[in-house]
VEXTOR-279644 format. One record per residue (C-alpha): residue in one letter; x negated, y, z. Coordinates in steps of 0.05 Angstrom, whole numbers. Example, Ala and Ser with C-alpha at 12.3 -4.5 7.8 and 13.67 -1.06 7.14 Angstrom:
2
{'A', {-246, -90, 156}} {'S', {-273, -21, 143}} 
***
This chain:
310
{'M', {2514, -471, 2097}} {'V', {2585, -445, 2118}} {'S', {2602, -463, 2191}} {'T', {2669, -494, 2206}} {'P', {2712, -452, 2252}} {'R', {2718, -485, 2323}} {'E', {2786, -509, 2345}} {'T', {2833, -470, 2390}} {'V', {2868, -512, 2445}} {'V', {2927, -486, 2485}} {'I', {2946, -518, 2549}} {'S', {3019, -507, 2551}} {'G', {3080, -513, 2595}} {'G', {3152, -499, 2573}} {'T', {3195, -438, 2560}} {'G', {3140, -385, 2577}} {'S', {3088, -420, 2540}} {'A', {3133, -433, 2481}} {'K', {3145, -357, 2473}} {'F', {3071, -346, 2473}} {'L', {3060, -402, 2420}} {'R', {3107, -364, 2373}} {'G', {3062, -306, 2373}} {'L', {2998, -349, 2367}} {'Q', {3031, -386, 2309}} {'R', {3025, -320, 2266}} {'L', {2951, -316, 2277}} {'G', {2929, -387, 2253}} {'H', {2926, -461, 2268}} {'F', {2917, -490, 2339}} {'T', {2928, -553, 2382}} {'V', {2975, -554, 2440}} {'V', {2963, -598, 2500}} {'A', {3031, -605, 2529}} {'N', {3053, -617, 2600}} {'V', {3083, -688, 2615}} {'G', {3095, -676, 2689}} {'D', {3169, -660, 2679}} {'N', {3182, -724, 2636}} {'C', {3242, -767, 2663}} {'W', {3291, -820, 2646}} {'F', {3364, -800, 2631}} {'H', {3418, -848, 2605}} {'G', {3364, -900, 2593}} {'L', {3324, -852, 2549}} {'Y', {3257, -820, 2559}} {'V', {3261, -746, 2561}} {'C', {3201, -699, 2552}} {'P', {3224, -627, 2563}} {'D', {3160, -586, 2554}} {'V', {3134, -630, 2496}} {'D', {3200, -619, 2460}} {'I', {3208, -544, 2471}} {'V', {3138, -537, 2444}} {'M', {3157, -575, 2380}} {'Y', {3226, -543, 2369}} {'T', {3191, -474, 2380}} {'L', {3137, -487, 2327}} {'A', {3188, -517, 2281}} {'G', {3231, -453, 2288}} {'V', {3294, -492, 2313}} {'A', {3291, -476, 2389}} {'D', {3346, -441, 2421}} {'Y', {3306, -379, 2443}} {'K', {3368, -349, 2482}} {'R', {3373, -408, 2529}} {'G', {3300, -424, 2528}} {'W', {3309, -498, 2517}} {'G', {3341, -545, 2467}} {'I', {3360, -535, 2394}} {'Q', {3394, -477, 2360}} {'G', {3468, -493, 2348}} {'D', {3471, -560, 2389}} {'E', {3532, -587, 2415}} {'F', {3543, -627, 2477}} {'K', {3597, -679, 2455}} {'A', {3557, -739, 2476}} {'L', {3544, -709, 2543}} {'A', {3620, -695, 2551}} {'V', {3635, -767, 2537}} {'L', {3581, -791, 2588}} {'K', {3613, -745, 2643}} {'R', {3680, -773, 2627}} {'L', {3652, -846, 2635}} {'G', {3622, -830, 2701}} {'A', {3548, -833, 2679}} {'P', {3496, -810, 2729}} {'G', {3451, -753, 2712}} {'T', {3501, -712, 2669}} {'W', {3477, -649, 2709}} {'F', {3418, -648, 2662}} {'N', {3444, -618, 2596}} {'I', {3421, -652, 2535}} {'G', {3451, -631, 2468}} {'D', {3470, -679, 2413}} {'M', {3410, -663, 2368}} {'D', {3362, -662, 2428}} {'L', {3389, -731, 2448}} {'A', {3374, -756, 2379}} {'T', {3299, -739, 2393}} {'D', {3302, -779, 2459}} {'V', {3336, -837, 2425}} {'F', {3283, -839, 2371}} {'R', {3225, -834, 2424}} {'T', {3251, -887, 2468}} {'S', {3262, -934, 2410}} {'L', {3191, -925, 2389}} {'M', {3167, -934, 2459}} {'K', {3200, -1002, 2461}} {'D', {3164, -1020, 2394}} {'G', {3097, -1006, 2433}} {'M', {3079, -939, 2404}} {'T', {3042, -889, 2451}} {'L', {3072, -823, 2469}} {'T', {3017, -789, 2429}} {'E', {3034, -828, 2367}} {'I', {3110, -816, 2378}} {'T', {3100, -743, 2386}} {'A', {3059, -737, 2323}} {'K', {3116, -770, 2285}} {'V', {3170, -728, 2315}} {'A', {3130, -666, 2299}} {'R', {3121, -685, 2227}} {'G', {3195, -699, 2219}} {'L', {3208, -630, 2245}} {'G', {3158, -598, 2199}} {'V', {3109, -577, 2254}} {'R', {3042, -558, 2224}} {'E', {3003, -551, 2290}} {'R', {2982, -611, 2329}} {'V', {3020, -625, 2392}} {'L', {2989, -673, 2441}} {'P', {3017, -699, 2506}} {'A', {2964, -687, 2560}} {'T', {2966, -764, 2574}} {'D', {2999, -826, 2550}} {'Q', {3015, -849, 2619}} {'H', {3074, -827, 2661}} {'V', {3059, -770, 2709}} {'E', {3115, -744, 2751}} {'T', {3121, -676, 2787}} {'R', {3157, -683, 2852}} {'I', {3177, -631, 2901}} {'E', {3185, -641, 2977}} {'T', {3240, -597, 3003}} {'E', {3260, -578, 3072}} {'E', {3335, -592, 3062}} {'S', {3335, -654, 3019}} {'G', {3269, -690, 3023}} {'E', {3228, -708, 2960}} {'M', {3258, -701, 2891}} {'H', {3237, -699, 2816}} {'L', {3222, -629, 2791}} {'Q', {3283, -632, 2746}} {'E', {3327, -646, 2806}} {'F', {3299, -589, 2842}} {'W', {3303, -537, 2787}} {'V', {3362, -560, 2744}} {'K', {3410, -598, 2791}} {'E', {3396, -557, 2852}} {'G', {3384, -490, 2814}} {'G', {3318, -481, 2847}} {'Q', {3356, -458, 2911}} {'L', {3323, -510, 2962}} {'T', {3260, -492, 2999}} {'P', {3197, -527, 2971}} {'K', {3148, -556, 3026}} {'S', {3096, -587, 2979}} {'V', {3085, -614, 2910}} {'R', {3053, -677, 2887}} {'Y', {3037, -704, 2816}} {'V', {3053, -778, 2821}} {'G', {3007, -820, 2775}} {'A', {2962, -762, 2755}} {'R', {2901, -787, 2788}} {'Q', {2906, -857, 2754}} {'A', {2922, -824, 2689}} {'K', {2870, -799, 2639}} {'P', {2869, -752, 2580}} {'T', {2881, -786, 2514}} {'K', {2823, -791, 2468}} {'E', {2856, -739, 2422}} {'V', {2860, -690, 2476}} {'A', {2787, -704, 2501}} {'R', {2762, -696, 2427}} {'S', {2804, -630, 2417}} {'L', {2775, -599, 2482}} {'S', {2703, -621, 2463}} {'A', {2710, -590, 2394}} {'A', {2744, -527, 2418}} {'G', {2716, -457, 2409}} {'R', {2771, -430, 2451}} {'V', {2817, -458, 2506}} {'I', {2876, -418, 2524}} {'I', {2918, -433, 2587}} {'A', {2985, -407, 2565}} {'P', {3031, -367, 2614}} {'A', {3069, -418, 2652}} {'N', {3088, -434, 2723}} {'P', {3019, -458, 2748}} {'I', {3046, -508, 2799}} {'T', {3098, -543, 2756}} {'S', {3073, -532, 2686}} {'I', {2996, -526, 2686}} {'L', {2971, -564, 2748}} {'P', {3006, -630, 2728}} {'T', {2959, -627, 2667}} {'L', {2898, -606, 2707}} {'S', {2911, -661, 2758}} {'I', {2904, -716, 2709}} {'G', {2842, -754, 2723}} {'G', {2782, -727, 2684}} {'M', {2821, -667, 2653}} {'K', {2788, -611, 2693}} {'Q', {2716, -642, 2677}} {'A', {2736, -646, 2605}} {'I', {2753, -571, 2603}} {'S', {2693, -552, 2644}} {'K', {2646, -592, 2597}} {'S', {2675, -558, 2536}} {'R', {2633, -502, 2510}} {'A', {2697, -464, 2492}} {'R', {2711, -394, 2514}} {'K', {2769, -403, 2568}} {'V', {2822, -354, 2574}} {'A', {2885, -358, 2620}} {'I', {2944, -314, 2617}} {'S', {2982, -301, 2681}} {'P', {3059, -308, 2683}} {'M', {3062, -267, 2746}} {'V', {3080, -192, 2756}} {'G', {3067, -172, 2827}} {'S', {3095, -226, 2872}} {'R', {3143, -254, 2822}} {'A', {3142, -293, 2758}} {'Y', {3179, -274, 2691}} {'S', {3220, -338, 2699}} {'G', {3223, -401, 2740}} {'P', {3207, -419, 2815}} {'A', {3133, -400, 2811}} {'T', {3135, -355, 2872}} {'K', {3167, -409, 2918}} {'M', {3121, -463, 2891}} {'M', {3055, -421, 2901}} {'E', {3076, -401, 2971}} {'A', {3091, -477, 2986}} {'C', {3022, -496, 2964}} {'G', {2990, -442, 3010}} {'L', {2972, -393, 2951}} {'K', {2988, -319, 2943}} {'A', {3046, -311, 2899}} {'S', {3009, -264, 2851}} {'S', {2956, -266, 2796}} {'E', {2905, -266, 2853}} {'G', {2932, -332, 2874}} {'L', {2930, -356, 2804}} {'A', {2857, -338, 2803}} {'D', {2846, -386, 2860}} {'I', {2875, -440, 2821}} {'Y', {2832, -429, 2759}} {'K', {2769, -408, 2795}} {'G', {2709, -445, 2764}} {'L', {2752, -467, 2705}} {'I', {2764, -402, 2665}} {'D', {2722, -344, 2639}} {'V', {2776, -293, 2631}} {'L', {2845, -279, 2663}} {'I', {2896, -235, 2631}} {'I', {2944, -203, 2678}} {'D', {2998, -152, 2671}} {'E', {2983, -80, 2667}} {'S', {3022, -63, 2727}} {'D', {2974, -107, 2771}} {'R', {2913, -65, 2758}} {'S', {2900, -65, 2833}} {'L', {2882, -138, 2827}} {'V', {2827, -134, 2777}} {'G', {2773, -123, 2831}} {'P', {2796, -180, 2877}} {'I', {2803, -230, 2817}} {'E', {2733, -211, 2791}} {'T', {2703, -228, 2861}} {'R', {2723, -298, 2841}} {'G', {2675, -300, 2782}} {'I', {2729, -288, 2730}} {'S', {2732, -231, 2682}} {'C', {2799, -196, 2685}} {'I', {2838, -158, 2631}} {'T', {2901, -120, 2640}} {'A', {2954, -113, 2585}} {'P', {3031, -116, 2576}} {'T', {3048, -190, 2585}} {'L', {3125, -187, 2580}} {'M', {3141, -222, 2515}} {'R', {3211, -194, 2494}} {'T', {3198, -203, 2419}} {'V', {3154, -247, 2377}} {'E', {3114, -185, 2362}} {'D', {3100, -177, 2437}} {'A', {3079, -248, 2436}} {'Q', {3034, -240, 2375}} {'R', {2998, -182, 2409}} {'L', {2987, -223, 2474}} {'A', {2960, -279, 2431}} {'K', {2915, -235, 2394}} {'L', {2886, -210, 2459}} {'A', {2874, -280, 2486}} {'M', {2840, -299, 2420}} {'D', {2794, -238, 2424}} {'A', {2780, -237, 2499}} 
***
């Protein structure tokens, strides 16, 4: 009797995770559980930035230089919206990207779930991998700042350029939400769960904060591996340092280990942070060092291979 290979499930954020997925895609099939905490409404349309960058990446159409959107996209619709005085035009949505949002919102109004819609969009883009929103319910990452009070993550990062001082972070609706049955089944069937490199506060914790998500991961018999996005006290991209400090965590892979303690078996950190191996392993997590900067898809593939073998 031939045993069936168990599933690989990747818990994903946005740009950094998408780079990793390009490498993993070269190694075989997998399922992505995508962050929905940065979902938002613009121009009457439901926008899912992390879900979409995952799909665009796996479809081979993502704009890798910008780190978001679709290659060759134009912004004519946005220009007209600006001329008309529409609010929210600080959030750049290209014309082709806007088409995804129009399609998604139309199907939502027809009563389809976000999971069903995402599967339909992925098929249309030619994505072979399974992309699952972490939940079908709305979860919103909100940042409390010293200068301007509370705001949506997109306002903090895009509109304000990440320049404000974060005081705290909360995930509105996460406790009331629950993983979809598709996510729960995938985690249960998984042989390996990989937490992709991503801002832990704004890309991974929104998913882990969903009611029952941590329990579903813990109950899974899968080998659980996470990849740190940190090098020393900074991240490769994004406001991870500010966010971790605002949450009372060390802005390093050691702080990341505190977030993932009890949830993962192995943490992969950058080779320049070898001094953190001991402190991380005191938390009951095996620690591996390796080059984690993904300049090329070959770099991403090597990192993905390590995560699959760890």
